[in-house]
SEVO-847917 format. One record per residue: residue in three letters; x, y, z of N, C-alpha, C, O in turn. Coordinates in steps of 0.1 Angstrom, whole numbers, plus 2048, in hexadecimal, padded with zeros to 3 digits. Layout:
REM SEVO-847917
ALAXYZXYZXYZXYZ/...
This chain:
REM SEVO-847917
UNKB702E1357B622E035AB5D2D4353B602D1347/UNKB542CC35AB4E2C1354B472C4347B402CD346/UNKB4A2BB33DB442BE330B342BE330B2E2C5329/UNKB2F2B5339B202B533AB1A2C233FB102C733B/UNKB222C8349B1D2D434FB1E2DF344B152E8343/UNKB292DF33DB2B2E9332B1F2E8328B1A2F2323/UNKB1C2DC324B112D931BB042DE320AFC2E5319/UNKB012DC32DAF42E0333AF42F0333AE92F6331/UNKAFF2F6336AFF305337AFD30A329AF6314328/UNKB0230431EB00309311AF130830DAEC310306/UNKAEC2FC311ADD2FA30EAD5304315ACB30A30F/UNKAD8307322AD031032AAD231E324AC8326323/UNKADE322320AE032F31AAD833130DAD333B30A/UNKAD8326305AD03272F8AC23282FAABB32F2F3/UNKABD322305AAE323308AAA33130BA9E334309/UNKAB3339311AB0346315AB635130CAB435D30F/UNKABC34D301AC23572F8AB935C2EEAAD3572ED/UNKABD3662E6AB536C2DCAB03612D2AB83592CE/UNKAA33632CEA9D3592C5A973602B9A9236B2BA/UNKA983592AEA9135D2A2A8835229DA8D34729B/UNKA7B35529BA7134B297A6C34E28AA6935A287/UNKA6A345281A63347274A55341275A5333627A/UNKA4B349271A3D345271A39343262A3734C25B/UNKA3933625FA37332251A2832F24EA2432E242/UNKA2032E258A1232A256A083362559FC335257/UNKA0E342254A0634E2549FB34E2499EF35024C/UNK9FF34D23D9F634D2319FE348225A0A346226/UNK9F734621A9FD34220EA0534E208A0F34B200/UNKA0235A20CA0A365206A1436B20FA1E37120A/UNKA1336921CA1C36F225A2236622FA1C35C233/UNKA2E369234A34362240A3A36D249A3B378245/UNKA3E369255A4337325EA4F36D266A51361266/UNKA5637726CA61373275A6037B281A5C387281/UNKA6337528DA6337C29AA7037A2A0A7536F2A2/UNKA763852A5A833842ADA7F3892BBA793942BC/UNKA843822C5A813862D3A8D3822DBA943792D8/UNKA8F38A2E6A9B38A2EDA9E37C2F4AA93772F3/UNKA933762FAA9636A302A89362304A7E368304/UNKA8B355305A8034C308A84343314A8F33E314/UNKA7B34131DA7F338328A7B32A326A7632731B/UNKA7D32132FA7B31332DA6C31032CA69305327/UNKA63319331A55316330A4F31B323A4331A321/UNKA5732131AA5232630DA4D33430EA46338304/UNKA5033C318A4C34A318A58352314A63351319/UNKA5535A30AA60363304A5D371306A51376305/UNKA6737930AA6538730DA7138F30AA7D38A30C/UNKA7039C306A7B3A5305A7B3AC2F8A713AC2F0/UNKA863B22F5A873BA2E8A873B12DCA8C3A52DD/UNKA833B62D1A833AF2C5A7B3B62BAA7A3C22BA/UNKA773AE2B0A6F3B42A5A663A929FA6839D2A1/UNKA5C3AE297A523A6290A523AB282A513B727F/UNKA543A2278A553A526AA4C39C262A4B390264/UNKA453A2258A3C39B24FA4239C241A463A723D/UNKA4339123AA4939122DA3F38C222A36384225/UNKA41390216A3A38B20AA4137E206A4D37D204/UNKA39373206A3F366204A453641F6A4F35E1F4/UNKA3F36A1ECA443691DEA503711DBA5A36B1D6/UNKA5137D1E0A5C3861DDA663861E8A7238A1E6/UNKA623821F4A6B3831FFA6C391205A7439320E/UNKA6539A200A653A8204A5F3AA212A553A4215/UNKA663B221BA613B4228A563BF227A583CA222/UNKA4A3BC22CA3F3C522AA3C3CD237A383D9237/UNKA3E3C7243A3C3CD250A483CA259A4D3BF259/UNKA4C3D4260A573D326AA543DB276A543E7276/UNKA523D4281A4F3DB28EA593D6298A593CA29C/UNKA613E029DA6A3DD2A8A653E12B5A5C3EA2B6/UNKA693D92C0A643DC2CDA6F3D92D8A773D02D6/UNKA6E3E02E3A773DE2EEA713D42F8A773CF301/UNKA643D02F5A5D3C82FFA533BF2F8A473C12FB/UNKA573B52F0A4D3AB2EBA4B3A12F6A5339F2FF/UNKA3F39A2F4A3C38F2FDA343842F6A2A3882EF/UNKA373782F7A2F36D2F1A323602F7A3C35E2FF/UNKA283572F5A2A3492F9A2C3402EDA253422E3/UNKA353362EFA3732D2E4A2D3212E6A2A31D2F1/UNKA2931C2DAA203102DAA273062D2A293072C6/UNKA2B2FB2D8A332F02D1A402F62CBA432F32C0/UNKA463002D3A523062CFA513102C3A5A3142BD/UNKA443132C0A4131C2B4A3A3282B9A333282C3/UNKA3C3332B1A3433F2B3A2733E2ACA2733C2A0/UNKA1C3402B3A0F33F2ADA0934D2A9A0E3572AF/UNK9FF34D2A19F935929D9EA3592A09E434E2A2/UNK9E33642A19D53652A29CF3602AF9C335C2AF/UNK9D735F2B99D235C2C79CE3692CD9D73712D0/UNK9C136B2D09BC3772D69B23742E19A63722DF/UNK9B83722ED9AF36F2F99AD37C3009B5380308/UNK9A13812FE99D38E30499638C31198F383313/UNK99939631B9A13A13199B039F31E9B93A731B/UNK9B23953269BF39432D9C738732A9D238632F/UNK9C237F3219C937231E9D43743149D937F312/UNK9D836930E9E33693049DF3712F89D436F2F3/UNK9E83782F29E637F2E69F337F2DD9FD3832E2/UNK9F13792D19FD3772C9A043842C59FE38F2C5/UNKA113822C1A1838E2BCA133922AEA1539D2AA/UNKA0D3882A7A0838B2999F93872999F637C29C/UNK9F03902959E238D2939DF3912849E039D280/UNK9DB38727D9D838926F9C938726C9C437B26C/UNK9C239226B9B339126A9AE39E2639B53A8262/UNK9A239D25F99B3A92589963B226298B3AF268/UNK99C3BD2659983C726F98E3D126A9863D6272/UNK98F3D525D9863DF25897B3DA24F9733E1249/UNK9793CC24F96E3C524996D3C823A9623CA235/UNK9783C92339783CA22597B3BD21E97E3BD212/UNK97B3B222697D3A522198B3A221D98E398216/UNK9953AA2229A33A82209A93A822E9A73B2235/UNK9B239E2319B739E23E9C23A82409CA3AC237/UNK9C33AD24D9CD3B72509D63B125B9D43A625F/UNK9E03B92609E93B526A9E93BE2769E83CA275/UNK9E93B72829EC3BE28E9F83B82949F93AC296/UNKA023C1296A103BC29AA133C22A8A123CE2AB/UNKA163B92B2A193BD2BFA253C62BFA303C32B9/UNKA243D12C6A303DB2C7A343DD2D6A3D3E62D8/UNKA2F3D52DFA333D62EDA283D32F6A1E3CD2F2/UNKA293D8303A1F3D630DA1A3E4312A1C3E731D/UNKA143EB309A113F930BA023FB30E9FE40730F/UNK9F93F130E9EB3F33109E93F331F9F23F3327/UNK9DC3F33249D93F43329E03E933A9E13DD336/UNK9E53ED3469EC3E434F9F73DC3489F93D034B/UNK9FF3E3340A0A3DD339A063D1331A0E3C7330/UNK9FB3D232B9F63C73229FC3C9314A013D3311/UNK9FA3BF30BA003C02FE9F93CB2F59ED3CE2F7/UNKA013D22ED9FC3DC2E4A003D92D6A0A3D12D4/UNK9F93DE2CC9FB3DA2BE9FB3E62B59F53F02B8/UNKA023E52AAA013EE29F9F93E72949FC3DB291/UNK9F03EE28E9E73E82849EB3ED2769ED3F9274/UNK9EC3E426D9EF3E725F9E43E12569E23D5256/UNK9DD3EA24F9D23E62479D73E22399E03E9233/UNK9D13D82339D53D42259D23DF21B9C73E521B/UNK9DC3E32139DA3ED2099E23EA1FD9EF3E91FE/UNK9DC3E81F29E33E41E69EA3D71E79E33CD1EB/UNK9F63D71E49FE3CA1E6A053C91F3A0D3C01F5/UNKA033D31FCA093D3209A003D72149F43D4214/UNKA063DD21F9FF3E022BA033EE22FA0F3F122F/UNK9F93F62349FC4032399F84052479ED40124B/UNKA0140B24F9FE40E25D9F241725E9F0420257/UNK9E94132689DD41B26A9DC4202799DB418282/UNK9DC42D27B9DD4322889CF4302909CF42E29C/UNK9C44312889B743028F9B54222959B04212A0/UNK9B841828D9B740A2929C140729D9BF4002A6/UNK9CD40C29B9D840A2A59D44102B29D740A2BC/UNK9CD41B2B29C94212BF9C04182C79C14172D4/UNK9B84102C19AF4062C89B83FB2CE9B33F52D8/UNK9C43F92C99CC3EE2CF9D83F42D79E13ED2DB/UNK9D64012DB9E04072E39DA40D2F09E040C2FB/UNK9CE4132EF9C841B2F99BF4133029B941930B/UNK9BD4072FF9B33FF3079BB3F330D9C73F4310/UNK9B43E83109BB3DC3169BE3D230B9B53CA307/UNK9CA3D13069CE3C82FC9C73CA2EE9C33D52EB/UNK9C73C02E69C23C02D99B33C22D99AC3BD2E2/UNK9AD3C92CF99F3CA2CE9983BD2C999F3B62C2/UNK98C3BB2CC9843B02C797F3B32B997C3BE2B6/UNK97D3A82B19783AA2A396D3A02A296E3942A3/UNK9613A529E95539C29B95239E28C94C3A8288/UNK956394285954395276945394272941399268/UNK93D38D27B92F38B27792839827992039C270/UNK92A3A02839233AD28592B3B82809253C4280/UNK9373B627C9403C12779423CB2829403D727F/UNK9453C728D9483D02999553CD29F9593C12A0/UNK95C3D72A49683D62AC9643D92BB95B3E12BD/UNK96C3D32C49683D62D29753D82DA97F3D22D8/UNK9753E02E59803E32EE97B3E32FC96F3E42FF/UNK9853E13059823E231398E3E931A9993E6316/UNK98B3F13249963F732C9903F833A9843F833C/UNK9993FA3449953FA35299F40235A9AA406355/UNK99B4053669A440C3709A140637D996408383/UNK9AA3FD3829A83F738F99C3ED38F9993E8384/UNK9963EB39A98B3E239B97E3E83979753E0394/UNK97D3F53979703FB39796C40438C96240C38D/UNK97440538197140D37597440536997F400367/UNK96940336196B3FB35496440334995A40A34B/UNK96940133D9634073319633FD32696D3F7323/UNK9573FB3209563F13159513F9309947400309/UNK9583F82FD9554002F29533F72E595A3ED2E4/UNK9493FB2DD9473F42D09483FE2C59444092C6/UNK94F3F92BA9514022AF94C3FC2A294D3F02A0/UNK94740429994540028B95040628395740F287/UNK95140127695C40726D95440F26394C40A25B/UNK95841C26295242525895D42D252965433258/UNK95D42D24496743423D97542F24197E437242/UNK97642224398241B247988420254994420257/UNK97F42525D98342A26A97A42427596E423272/UNK97F42028197641B28B96F427292975431295/UNK96142529395942F2999524292A594A41F2A3/UNK95342F2B194D42A2BD93D42C2BB9394372B8/UNK9364212BE9274222BD92041E2CA9144202CB/UNK9284182D39224142DF92D4132EA93640B2E9/UNK92C41B2F493641B2FF92F41A30C92542230F/UNK93341031492D40F32293841132C94340A32B/UNK93641A33594041D34093A41934D92F41F351/UNK94041135593C40D36294541236C95140E36D/UNK94041B37594942237F94441F38D939424391/UNK94B4173949484153A29534193AB9554143B6/UNK95A4243A79654293AF96042F3BC96742F3C6/UNK9544353BC94F43B3C89454313CF9394343D0/UNK94A4263D494241C3DA93A4233E694142B3ED/UNK92E41F3E99254153E291E41A3D69154133D1/UNK9214253D191A42A3C59214253B892D4233B7/UNK9184223AE91D41E3A191742639790A427396/UNK91F42C38E91943438391C42C376927429372/UNK91142A36E91242436190F42E356904434356/UNK91843034D91643934291643233591F42A332/UNK90C43432D90A42D32090A437315902440316/UNK91243530B91143E2FF90E4352F391442B2F1/UNK90443A2EB8FF4332E08FF43C2D48FA4472D5/UNK9044382C99054402BC8F74402B68F34352B1/UNK8F044B2B58E344C2AF8E24592A78E64642AB/UNK8DE45729A8DC4622918E846C2908E6478291/UNK8F346628F8FF46D28D90647329990F47C298/UNK9014702A59084752B290646B2BD8FE4622BD/UNK90E46D2C790E4642D39034692DD9024752E0/UNK8FA4602E18F04632EB8F445D2F88F64512F8/UNK8F54653028FA46030F8EF45F3198E746731B/UNK8F04533208E645132B8EF44D3388F8445337/UNK8EB4543438F345134F8E944D35A8DE45335C/UNK8EC4433618E443F36D8EE43B3788F9436376/UNK8E943D3858F043A3908E84313998DC43239B/UNK8EF42739F8E841E3A88F141D3B58FC4223B6/UNK8EC4153BF8F34143CB8F14063D08E64003CF/UNK8FB4013D78FB3F33DC8FB3F43EB9053F73F2/UNK8EF3F23F18EE3F34008F33E74078F53E8414/UNK8F73DD4008FC3D040790B3D04089103C640D/UNK9113DA4039203DA4039263DB41191F3E041B/UNK9323D74139393D842093B3E642493E3EF41D/UNK9373E94319383F643792C3FE43592B40A43A/UNK9223F942E91540042C90B3FC4379083F0438/UNK90540643E8FB4034488EF40C4468EF418449/UNK8E44064408D740E43E8D141244C8D140A455/UNK8CD41E44D8C74234598B84274588B1424462/UNK8B442C44D8A643044B8A343143C8AB436434/UNK89742B43989342C42B88442D42B87D427434/UNK87E43342186F43441F86C43841187543F40A/UNK86143440C85C4383FF85444540084C446409/UNK85544E3F684C45A3F683F4563F083E44F3E6/UNK83445B3F68274573F382345A3E581C4523DF/UNK8264663E082146A3D38294653C78244603BE/UNK8364663C983F4643BE8444553BD8484503B2/UNK84444E3C88494413C98584403CA85E4353CA/UNK85E44C3CB86D44C3CD8704483DB8684483E4/UNK87D4443DD88143F3EA88C4473F089644A3E9/UNK88A44B3FC89545240489C44840D89643F413/UNK8A944940D8B143F4158BD44741B8C344F415/UNK8BE4444288CA4494308D243D4348CD433439/UNK8DF43E4328E84334368F643943A8FA444436/UNK8FD43144190B43444591442C43D91342043C/UNK91E43343792942C42F93542F43793B43A437/UNK93A42443E94542644894142F45393942B45B/UNK94543C45394244445E93A45145A93845A462/UNK93545144D92E45D44892045944591D44E43F/UNK91746244890946144490646543690C46F431/UNK8FE45E42E8FB4614208EB46141E8E4459425/UNK8E74694158D946A4128D84674038DF46D3FB/UNK8CE45F3FF8CC45D3F18BD45D3EE8B54593F6/UNK8B94623E28AC4623DD8AC4593D18B245D3C7/UNK8A444E3D28A44443C78974453BF88D4463C5/UNK8994453B288D4443A98874363AB88D42D3AF/UNK87A4353A68744283A887B41C3A187A4113A6/UNK88341F39788B4143908984113978A0409393/UNK89B4193A28A74163AA8B34203A68BD4203AD/UNK8B142839C8BC4313988BC43C3A38B24403A8/UNK8C84413A58CA44C3AF8C745A3A88CC45D39E/UNK8BD4613AE8BA46E3A98C34793B08C74833AA/UNK8C64763BD8CE4803C48D54783CF8D046F3D5/UNK8E247C3D28EA4763DC8F14813E48F748A3DE/UNK8F04813F18F648B3F98FE4844048F947B40B/UNK90A4884069124944019194933F492049C3EF/UNK9174873ED91E4853E091B4903D69244943CF/UNK90E4953D590B49F3CC90B4AD3D19064B73CB/UNK9114AF3DD9104BC3E49194C63DC9234C33D7/UNK9134D23DB91A4DD3D49274E13DC9314E43D5/UNK9274E03E99324E33F19354D73FA9314D6405/UNK93C4CD3F493D4C03FB9454C14089434BA411/UNK94E4CB4099564CD41594E4D04219514CD42C/UNK9434D841E93B4DD42992E4D542A9254D8432/UNK92D4CA4239214C242391F4BB4319294B6436/UNK9134BB4369114B54439024B54468FA4BB43F/UNK8FE4AD4518F04AC4558EF4B24638F84B246B/UNK8E24B74658DF4BB4738D34B34778C84B3470/UNK8D44AD4838C94A54888C34AB4958CB4B049D/UNK8B64AD4958AF4B34A08A34AB4A589D4A349E/UNK8A04AC4B28954A64B888B4B14BD88F4BB4C3/UNK87E4B04B98744B94BC8684B24C38684A54C4/UNK85E4B94C78534B34CD84B4AB4C38434A24C6/UNK84C4AF4B68454A84AB84D49B4A78474934A0/UNK85A49A4AA86148F4A68704934A387549C4A9/UNK87648C49B88448E49888649348987E48F480/UNK89049B4868934A04798A149E4768AA49F47F/UNK8A449D4698B249D4648B24A64588AB4A444E/UNK8BB4B04588BA4BA44D8C84BC4478D24BA44E/UNK8C94C043A8D54C44338D14CD4288C64CE424/UNK8DB4D54248DA4DE4198E24DB40D8EE4D840E/UNK8DC4DA4018E34D63F58E04E13EA8D44E23E6/UNK8EA4E83E68E84F33DD8DE4FD3E38E25033ED/UNK8D35003DD8CA50A3E28BE5043EA8B550C3ED/UNK8BE4F83EC8B24F13F38B64EC4008C24E7402/UNK8AD4EC40A8AF4E64178A54DA41789A4DB414/UNK8AB4CF41C8A34C241D8A24BE42B8AC4BE433/UNK8964BB42F8944B743D88C4A943D8814A9439/UNK89349F44288D49244388749245188D49545B/UNK87A48F45287348F45F86D48146386A47945A/UNK86B47F46F86547347485B47647F85F47D489/UNK84E47247D84447648783946B48883446747E/UNK83646749482C45D49682F45048E82544A488/UNK83B44C48D83E44048683F441476843437470/UNK83C44D47183D44F46284845945F84C460468/UNK84C45945385746144F85446944284B46543B/UNK85B47343F85947B43386548543186E484439/UNK86348E42886E4984258674A542185D4A541A/UNK86E4B04258694BD4228754C441A8804C441F/UNK8724CA40F87C4D04078794DF40686E4E3402/UNK8824E840A8804F640A8894FC3FF8954FB3FF/UNK8825023F58895083EA8825153E58765153E3/UNK88A51F3E388452C3DE8785313E786E5353E1/UNK87A5303F48705353FE86352D3FD859531403/UNK8635213F78585183F785C50B3FE8675063FD/UNK8525044048544F740A84C4ED4038404EF400/UNK8524E240184B4D63FA84B4CB4048564C5408/UNK83F4C740883D4BC41283B4AF40B8314AE403/UNK8434A540D84249840784248D41184C488416/UNK83648941583547E41F83947141A83846E40E/UNK83E46842384145B41F83445241E82A455424/UNK83544741682A43E415829436422832431427/UNK81D43742781A43043481F42143381C41A42A/UNK82641D43E82B40F43E83740C43783C401437/UNK83D41643084941442885641642F86141342B/UNK85541C43B86142044386841444886240B44E/UNK87541444787E40A44D88941145488F41A44E/UNK88C40E46189641546889042146E88342346E/UNK89842A47489343647A89E44147B8AA43E479/UNK89A44D47D8A445847F8AC45648C8B745B48E/UNK8A544F4968AC44C4A28B944349F8C34454A6/UNK8B843A4958C44334918CF43C48B8DB43948C/UNK8CA4464858D445047F8DC45648A8E8458489/UNK8D545A4958DB4604A18E54574A78F045A4AB/UNK8E144A4A88E94404AF8F543C4A78FF4384AD/UNK8F543F49A90043B49290C444494917440491/UNK90945049991445A49C91D45C49092A45C492/UNK91745F48591F46247992746F47A922478481/UNK93347047493B47B47693648847093B493473/UNK92D48746692849245F91A49646491249D45C/UNK91649247090949547590B49D48291249948B/UNK9044A94839044B148F8F74AF4978F64B54A1/
């Protein structure tokens, strides 16, 4: 075989073979070594290996984390530390920072790709005495969310993010109390039931979490066709009927736009949820039953309103004159599958 070809093959094999890197710029007290299965020609390294931290003076190994699936990018053929591009960017295999805000730096060591969507995960070791001790509470924040957690030294807060698909996200903020992360603010955005979106906010107040939930709706989304809407004269609330794909929906919106009620979404018996549309000499009506109440949307002489029958009593709620848009006739013409 041609000597040049043999040489090129050896170089190629070396480029993809197991590598051991020494990180000498970590600090005046510590250095580290990283072993990883293979690195390609673009400087991307991935596979089984380990990360070790040593005391510079004594040479003693302080931390040793083995993994079947490390991943890193080389910069100028070197392994860098403290790169944390949240939430989905590059994250170093070693992060050396003060996580518990005691003015002493700690270590987060990558142990694989175990966080959300196979993102990097870390084990956290807090400085203790002359060494470092594994901490399960801080490690959880770097395992159960998306990648490494954020650290804000100025506000002394930690932050995480996690998600599910396109339409569910959670953002959390933590304070450190008694050397443990404590959630103090959690925002959950849930748009899984399009066109409805539910936002849940939890805030730590007076020793407990206070939860606020609100729901909104996007009438401009694809497949949404508004058919009838009007404002109630006394309360200022808004009634809206719309078709989502082939099903009719009713919503009652508070003046600030939050959803007070949605049918059939909030129906006690969703399988049997449906509407009945009738024409009378007085006009047209659309009725449905939710839990113990019967709701009848009516239209007469160009105006609309709603009647609620509950516990043998009727509550008449006329619409605000001039607020009506659309008509019950459009509801009939839509031929929704859940309207009789």
